[in-house]
N, C-alpha and C positions, 0 to 999 in steps of 0.2 A: 658434788660441785666444790671446786677449789674455794678457800676462803683467804682473805687478806686481813691481817690484824694490824691495827694502828692505834696510836694514842689519841690523835686528833684527826678528824676528817672535816674539811670544809665543803659545804653544799651551797652552790649558787651559780650565777651566770657570770663567768670571769671575763667576758667580753664587755661588761659594763664600763662606760667611760670612767676614767680614773678620777675625774674631778667630783664625782658624786660621793665616792667612799675612798677610803685608803686600804681597801682589801689587800692589794698587792703588798703593802707595807706590813700589814698584820701577818699575812702568810709568811713573808720573808723572816719576820722576827721570830715567829713560832718554830718554823722549820730549822732555821740556823741556830736556835737555842738548843736543839737536840731532840725535840719531840719528833717521834715517828709520825709523819704528816702526809695525808693524801687529800685529793679533792675529787668530787663528783660534779661534773659539769651538767647544769640544767640550762637548756637553751631554748629561747623563745624565738619568735620571728626575727629574721635578720634585719628587717627594715629598721633604719635609724640606729643600728648597732654596728660596732666593728665586726669584721668577719672572724677575727682571730682573738684568742685569749690575750690579755694584757702582756706586753713583752717581758715585764719583770717576772711574771708568773711562768712564762715559757722558759725563761732562763733558769729558774729553780728546778723545773722538770728536767731540763737538759743537763743540769749539773748533778742531778741525783738526790737533791735535798727534798724533793716533793714528788709524789707519785700521782699521775693521772689515772684514776681508777676506772675499771670496766664496770659500768653501771649494771651489767647483767650478772655480775659475780657478787656473791655475799661478802660484804666487808664489815668488820667489827672494830669498834673503837671505844675508848673511855668517854670521849666528848665529841659530839657533833656540833659544829658551829655553822649556823645558817647565816649567810652574809647580809641578807635583807629580806624583810617580810614579802616584798613583791616577788621573790623567787617562788613563793607558795601561792601566788594569786591564781595559778592554773595548775591542774593536775598533770603529772607526766603521762605520756601515752603508754608507758609501761611501768610496772612496779619498781619502786626504789628498794634496794636490797642492803640497806645499811642498818646494822644492829648496834644501838648505843643506849647505855642506861640513862644518859643525860643529853638533851639537845638544848643549846642556847641559840635563840634567835636574836641576832643583833638588829636593832632598830635605829637607823640613822635619821629617819624622818617619820613623823606620825601619819595616821591614816587620812588626815584632812589637810587641805591646802589653806593658805592665808585667807582666801575669800569664802571659806566654809565648804567648798566643793570637795568631793571625795578624791583622795590621791590613790588609795587602793581600798578594796572592800575588805574591811577588817573581819567581818563575820566569815567571809569566804576563806580568808587566809587562815583564820583560826581553826575552822573546820577541816581544811586541807592539812594543816599541821597535825591535827589529831589523828587523821587517817594515815598520813604518810610517814610520820616520825615515830620511832619507838622510844620507850622510856619516858622519863619526866621531861616536860617542856617548860622552859623558863624564857621569858621575854626580857631582853637586856637593852634598856634605853642608852643611847649614846650621848645624850645631853639632858640637862634638867628640863629643858622645854619639851622634849619628846616625852619624859616621864610624866609631866603634867597632863599632856594630851592623852596618854594611855590610861592615866588614872581617872579620867572622866568617862571611860568606856563602861558599858553595862552589858554583860557582867565584866567586872574588872579582871584583866588577865594576871597571871602569876608573874610578878615582876622581880628581877634580881635586885638585891638590896642596894648595890652600887651601880652607878653609871659607868659604862665602859667607853672611854674617849677614843676617838680616831687615833691612829698610830703613825708616827713618822720618825725616821732616823735623823735627828737634828744635826749630827756631825757631817752628814752628806751635803748639807746646805750652808754650813757655818762659814762665815767670812769675817775678816778683820776690817772694821770701818774706822777710818782715820779722819774723816771729816765729810763735809757735804760734797756733792758731786759737781757743783758749779756755782756760778755767780747768782743763780736764782733757784728757788726750790724746784726739785724734780718730783712730780707726782706720778705714780704709775700703778699698773695692775696687770697681772698675767691671768689668763683663763683660756679655756678651750673655745674653738670657733663653733659654739653650740648655742642655739637660741635661748635655751633655758638656763644658761649660766650667767647672763648679763642683765642689767636693768633694761627696761623697754621704753621708758618715758624720756623724751629728748631733754626736757627741763631738768629732770633729775640727773641725767647723764652729765650735762654741762655744769651742773652744780658740783659734781664730784670731780670732773676733769675740765676745768674752766677754759673758755676761749678767751685767753688773756695773756699777753706777752710777758707779763711778770712771772709766769710759771712756764716750765717745760713739762708737757704731759707726755709720758711714754707708755705705750700699751702693747702688750705681747699677745698675739694670736686672736684678739677679739675684734680686730678691725673690720673683718667681713660681716660681722653681726652689727656693730655699732653704726656702720655707714647706713644701715637700713633706717635708723632712727634720727641720726643727726645730719645726714646728707654729706656734702663735701666736708672733709676733715678740716678743722681750724688750723691755721698756719703754725700755731705753737704745739701741735700734736706730732708726735713721732710714732708712727704705727709700724710695728715690727712683727716678724714671725719667727717661730722657734727653729725653723730649718736654717736660718742665718744667724741666730743668736740663741745660745743656750739660756735656759731660765736662770741658772746660777749666775751667769754673767749679767743677765738682765737685772737681777736684784742688786748687783754691785753698781749699776748705773742709775739707780733711783734713791731718793731720800725718804719718801713716804709711800706706803702701800695703802691706797684708798679703795675700800671695798664696799660694794652693795650688790644685791642679788636680784634675781627675777622675782617679780611681785607675787608669784604663786607660792613661793616656798617660805618656810618659817625658819629663820636663823640656821641655814645649812652650814655645816662645818666643811667648807671648801678646802681641799688640801693646799691650794695656793696660798691661803692665809697662813697655814702651818709652815710652809716653806719660807715665806717672807719673813715671819717672825724668827725662824731658825737662822736666817741669814742676817739677823740684826736690823732689819728695816722697820722703822717705826710704822705701826699699822693702825689705821683709822677705820673704825667699824661703826655700824648703826648701833644705838644704845642697847637693844636687846641682847647683843653678843657679850655684854659685860658679865652676865651670869656664867658664861662659858670660859672666858679668857681672863677675868678679873683684872689685876693690875698689869697684865702683859700687853695691853693695847690702850689706845685712846678712843673714846666714844663721842660721837658727834652727830647732831642733825645736819642736814644739808647746808643750812645757812651759817653753820659754825665752822665749817671745814677750813675755809680760807684763813680765818683769823688764827685758828689753831696751828695751821701750817707756818704761818709767819712768826707766831710766838715761839714755836720750837726751833725754827730756823735761826732765830736771833738768840737762842739760849742753848748753845751746844751741850752744856753740862746736863741740863734737863733732858735733852734729846738722848744723850748717852744713857741716862738712868732708865728711861722707858725702853730703849733698845735692849739693855741688859735684862730688864724684867721680862721682856717678851721671850728671849731665849731661855730664861730660867722657867718660865711658864711651860714652854714646850717640853723641856727636860723633865719637869716634875709631873706633868699630866698626860703627855702625849708620846712619850718616848717608848722604844721597844722594851726597855727594862720595866716600865710601868705596866705594860700589857702582860709581860711574862709573869710578873708578880701576881696579877689577877688570875692567870691561867693555873699557876702553881697553887693558889689558894683553893682552886676547884678540884684538880686532879693530881696534885703533887708535882714533884720535880720530874724532868724528863728522864727517860731511861738511859739515853745517850748523853750524859751530862757533859757540858762544856765548861764546867767550873764557873758558872756565872757570867761567861763572856758571850754576850748575845751574838756578836759578830764572828765568833770562832767557827771554823768549818766543822761540819758534822763528821762523825767517826766512820761513816760508810754510806754508800748510795741506798736510797730508798727504792726498792723495786717491787713489782707485783705482777702476777701473771695476768694477761689479757686474752680473752677469747678471740677466735677468728672473726673478722668482719670482711664481707665481700663489698667491693666497690664496682659498680657497673659503669663502664665507659661506652658512650654511644657516639659513633662518628658517622657523618654523612659521606657520600661519595662525591668529593669535590672534583674540580678539573685537574688537581694535583693531589699530593699526598699529605698536605699540611695539616689537615684535621686529624688524621690518623697518627702522624708523627708527633704532634703536640701531646696527644693522649698517651702515646707510648712512652714519651719522655717523662711524663708525670707518673705513670704506672711503675716505671723502672725504679723510681725513687720513693715509692710508698714503703714505709717500714713494715716489717713483720709484726703482727700476723695479719696485716691487710692482704687480702687476696683479690687482685684485679680480674675482672671478667669483661670481655669486650663484646659489644654488639655493633656491627659495622655494616654499612652499605657499600663499602669500598671493595673494588675488585682485588685489592691487594690484601685480602684476608690471610693469605698464607704467611705474610710477614709477621703477623701477630702470633700465629702458631709456631713459626720458626723461632720466635723469641720466648717460646714456652708458655704462652698464655692461652687460657680457654677462650675461644672466640666463636660467636654465632654470626651468621650472615642473614641480613634481611635485604632483599632486592629493592633498589630505589624505584621511584615511579617511572623515571626515564628508562630504566632497564626493562621494567614490565610494560611500559607504554600503555598505561591504563588511566582511567578517570581518577582525578586527584581526590575526590571525596571517598570513592571506593578504596583507594590506596591508603588514605588516612585511617579509615576504619580498620583495614588490615593491619596497619602499623600499630595502632592502639591495642588491638587484640593480641598481637605477637609480643608487644612489650609487657602487657598485663601478665601474659603467661610466663614470660622470662623473669619478671620481677617476682612473681609468686614462687617460681622454682628456685631461683638463686638467692632470694631474700637479701638483697643488698642493703647496706646501711646508708650508702650514698649513691646517687645516680649523677653522672657527669656527662653533659652533652656538649660536644664541640661542633659547631656549625654556624653558618650565617643566618639561617632561618629556623627557629624551633617549629617544626611541623605540627599541625594540629593534632596529629596522632600521638606525638610525644607529650604535648601539653595535656591531652586527655589522660594519658597513662599516669602522668605525675599527679593529676588531681584525684585519680582513682586509687592511688597508692600513697597516702599521706605520711606513712612512717619513714621512708628513706628521705634523707636530706637531698636536695636537688641543686645542681650547680650548672650554670650556663658559661662554658668557656668561650669567650667572644673576643676575638682580636679586633683592634680598632681600625682606622684608616678607611671607614666606610665611604663609598661614593653615594650610596642610597640615603635619602632623607626620609624614608618611609617610617612615619611615626607608629604605625600599627605594628610593624615588625619589632622595632626596638622596645615597644611597649609590652611585648610578651615577656619581658624580664620579670614582671610581677608574679609570674607563675613559679619563679625560682627563688630559693632562699638566698642565693648569692650569685653574683656574676663575677667570674675571674677574668681579668683582662691581662693577657701577656704583654709585657712591656715592649715597646717599639723604639728603637733608636731614633726614629723620625717623628716621635710623638708630638714634638713642638709644632710640626706642620700638619697635624691631624685636625681637620676642621669638620669632620663628619658628625652625624647626629649622636653617635654614642658619647661624644664629649659633653653633651648636654643631659645625659642620662647616666648619672654616677651614684645615685642613692644606694644601690645594692652592689656597687662595684668594689672588688678587692684587687688592687694592682700588685702585680709581681714583676720581677725583672724579666727581660727577654727569655723565652723558653726555647731550649735547644735539646735535641735528643742526646748529643754527645758533649761531654766536657773535653777539654784539651787532652787530658790523660787517656781518654778513650780512643783518640785518633792515632793512626799509624804515623811513625816518624817519616820524614822526607825519604829516606833510603828504603824503609820498610814498604811504604806506599808504592814507590817506583818499582820495587821488586815484584810486589803483588800485581801491578799492572803490566809487567813485562817491559818497563821502560828502562833506558840507560840512565846513568846517573849524572850526565853532563849536559846534554842538550836541553834547551828550554822546553817546557811542557805547558800546553794550553788546554783548559777545560772549556768545552762548550755545553751548557745545560740551559736550554730554553724552554723547559717545562714539557708537559705531556702534549701540547699542541692541540688539545681537544676543543678549545673555544677561541683560539687566536692564531693567526697565520704568521708564523716566524720563518717561513721558508726563504724569503729573500735575505733576511739577516743571516740565517744559518748558512746558506749557500755562498753568500758574499764573504763571510768570515773564513770559511773553510777554504775557498779558492785562494783568497788573498794570502793566508798564512802558508798554504802549501806552495804557492808560486814564489814567495818572497823570502821565506825563512826555513832554515833547517830546524824545524820544531816538531816535537811529538804532540799529537793531538788526540784527546779522548773526548767522547760524546756521551753525555748522560742520557740514557733511555729510561723513561718512567715505566714502572710496571704496569700502569693503567693506560698507557698510550693506545689510542684506538687504531693507529696505523704504524707499523714498523718502519724504521728509517732506512733509506737506501744510502749506505755509506761506502766510501772506498775501502779497500782491504787494508790500507796502511793506517786507517783510523781505528783507535782502540775503542771498543764499546765498554763503557763503564760497567763493571760487573756488580751485581747484587744490590743490596740496600743496607745501610744508607750510604749515599754518595760521600757524605761529609767525612767518613772514615779515611778517605783517600786525599782529602784536600791539600795536605801539606806536600803533596807530590808536585803541585802546580806553581808555575811562575806567574800565570795570568789566567783569568776566567772571563768568559762571556756568558752572562746569565740573565735569566728572567728575575723578577723582583718580588716573588712571593715572599710571604712572611719568613718562612723557614730558610729558603735559599739566601735571602738577604742577610739574615743574622748569622747563619752558619759560615758563610764566606767571610764576612767582615770580622767576626770573632776568631776565625782561623788565620786572619792576617793575609788573605790572598788578594792581590791587586785585581780589581774586577771592573769590567765594563757592564753596567747594568742596562738592560733593554726591557723596559716595562710592558707588561701585557696590559693593554688599555681597553679591553672589553669592559663595557659599563657594568657588567654583572660582577666584576672583580673588585677587590679592594683597590685603594688608590696607590697603585704601584708607581705611577709617574711621580707623585709627591715624595714617595719613599726614596726613589732613585735620585731625584732632584736634591733632596736633603743631603744624601751622601756625597753628591757632586759639589754642592756648595760648601760643605765642611771639609773637602779634600780627602774624603775617605774612599771614594770610588769615582767613576766617570759615567755619566748618563748619556745614552744615545737612544733616541726613539726610533721605531721601526720606519716612520715616515722621513727620517733623516738618515736613511741607510747609507747615503753618499758620504756621511761623516765617519762611517764605521771604519773604513780602511785607514784613514788618517789617525783615528784614535788607537787602532791596533798598533800602528807604527810608533806612536808616541809611547805606548806602554811597553813596547819591546826595548825601550831604552832602560837600561838597568838603574839609572839614577832616578827616573820617574817612578819606577816601581818601588825603589827603596824609600822614596819620600812618602808614598802611600803606606807602606809597611810601618814606617816610624809613627805615623798618625794612628793607624790601626792598633798598634801596640799599647796605646794609651787608653784604649777602651776598658771599662770595668768588666771583667770576665764573669760576673755573677750570672748564674743560671736560675731563672725563676721556677723551673720545674720542681726543684726541692721545696721551695716555699709553698707552691700549690699542693704538693703531696702532704706537707705538714698540716695545711688547712683541712684537707680531706681526712687526715688521721684524727684531728681534733673533733671534727664533726661526727666521725664514725663512732667515737666513744663518748659522745654527748647524749644525754637523755633529752629527747624532744618533749617539750610540754605543750599542753593544749592551748586553745584560744588562738589558732593560727588562721 
C-alpha cells in the first residue's frame, strides 16, 4: 500500500462554519510557511453544515500548498493536528490510517455550555481519541477559559503547557482610520446568519444596538436572525449583507464593534472579533473576554455601553490609543507568525523553508496519490433527456481517479456507453407496466446488488421523485454518500415528495436563470441544498463553430438556418406548433430547417425531405449553426440555447407533471432574452417568427445573451462529489 509522508496533517471537518474557528487561517499559515501539509476530512451528517469545504481551504488545495489525502491510504507525519474535539465525538465508519508520533487536539470550546449542559461528551471524545489516534495525545486549550474547564475534569487530560490562540492574518484586514465615520457614533457587528452566533434576548440585543436616533447601528449578515427576536428593525438600524458589501468595507464604515454571543457559549473567540480589531475598530466586549484580549479591547456590561461609546467618541486621542492596542494585540497573540513559532517549538522548522516569510509561496506543489473511487449516477427515464444529460455533464468533469458508473432507466442507454462510461439499465415501472410496490422491491434489490458490486463512494440520483426503492437502497447501504440532484421550478406542492430529501446527505440544485420566478415548494426546503450555477453538458469550447456546424449538417453558409426542437413529445402535443412553424417558414422564407429528434421519442416524426434531421447527441454541439430556434423550455434546452446565444422562441410544455416551463419562458421574454409563445396562442407564432427573421431583432437578443455569466455548475457539482468521495464518514448519522 502506497504511503504519503508529511510534516503536518490536519484532521477535522473542514466544512465547519468559519465563525466557530479560524481553521482555514491556521492551515493557510502553516502550509504557506513551508511545512508539507495535508488534511484528512472527517464528515458527519450534512444537516446544518455547508456542503463543501471552506473556500480558503479549497484554494490551498487547488494551488498545491495543501494535499487532500485519501483516508484509505497510509499517511505519516511528524504532527497530527485535530481541529476540534467534536471531530472525535463519533467514530469513523472505516479505520483512520494516519501514523503520527504526536497528536495535538485543539480545543476552542470546553465540553460544557454556560448553562451546565453538555456541549460534547468528553469521556467519549477521549476514548475515541485513544482508539483512533497514534502516538502521544495532548489537548491544547485555545483560551485560558477553556483551560480552566478542562482542568476540572476527572481524570484530568494531558494539557499543553501553553494556550494556542486562534489565528488570523491582520494585514489582510488592516485599514487606516483618519476619524469617525459621521456626525453620530456608528455601532456595528458582523457575523454569520446562524442562530447560535448571535444573542437571543431582545432586551440584551437592544442594549447592544440601541433603538435611538443618536446612534447609527450597522449590522452585517445577522439581520435574518435578529429579526426573530426584535421584530421590525428600528429606523436607525442599517442591516446589510456581505453579498453587497465586503466585511473589510463594512469595518471601514463603523466606529465601534460591539459584540455579544449566544447564551449557551462561554467566551467564544469569534473570528469577526479578530477581524474588527485588525481593522482598527475599537471593540467592546463582555467583561470575561478581558482574559483573552487584555488591553486590546474595551469591556462593558450592557448598561455601560452607551456611556463608553460617547466618552470615546468625544475623545479621539483615547479612541486612537485603544485602536492601536487592538491591532498590536492581534499581531502579538493571534498572528500567523505567532502560530508558526508554536509549531516550530514542537517539530522544528519546515523542510521547505521560506526564510521566515509566512506569506511567501512554497517551493513546490504538495501532491499525493489517491486511490480510485467509483461514483454511481442514477437517472430516471424522463419525458426528455434532461436527467441523463445533467449527470453526464457532471461525470465528464469528475477529476481522476474518480470513476463514474451509470445506472439508468432511460432508453438512451447507448449515449452513456458511446461516451465511454460503464452503464447498467433498470427498466422503469412504466416500461414494465407492473405494480408500483412490486417494482420498488425489484428496484431496491437491483440497486443493493449494484452498490455491493461497484462499491461506490458516492451515489447521485437525478430525478423528480426519489422512488421508494432508491430510498430503501440508500438506507441499506450507509457507507456511500448520497446526493439528490434536484432542479427547481416545481409545479408540485407535494410535501411528502420534497420531504424525501432527508434520506440524502445533500441536495444539489442546478442553477436556473429564471430562479427569481421560482415559487415552487423546493424554495421552502433549502436546509440540505447546495446551489451551483446552471449545469450544461457542453461549454462554449466544446461546440462546433458556425461554419463547422453547418458543414456537419450539410447546410450552406449563407441562408438563414432555423432549428425546431420541441422535445420528445411523449407527454405533450406540440403538433400544431410544429406544423404551423414548419409550413410558415417553408412558404415565406428561403431558410434551412433542422428538426431535433429525441432518441427516446415514442413516435418517429414525419418530415419533408428538405428538412434536416438533427443527427446524434447532443444537439447543443450544432447550435452555433442557427440564426433562430423554436424550442420547448426544459431545463437543458433553455440554458443551452441561451448560453449559446441563439435567438429563440420558447414554447413551454405545460403538462402539470412537468417543471414550470411557462414561468421559465416568461422570465426570458420579460428580460429580453427570448420570446415566449404558448401552444394555445399558436396564432401568435407566425407573427413572432416574422419578427425574429428581422436581423436587427435577432441582434438585439444576441447582445443581451452575450452578457450572461457563462459559468457551468457541472464542474462545481463534480468538485463536491470529489470532496465527499475522499471524506471519511463518521458515525452518529
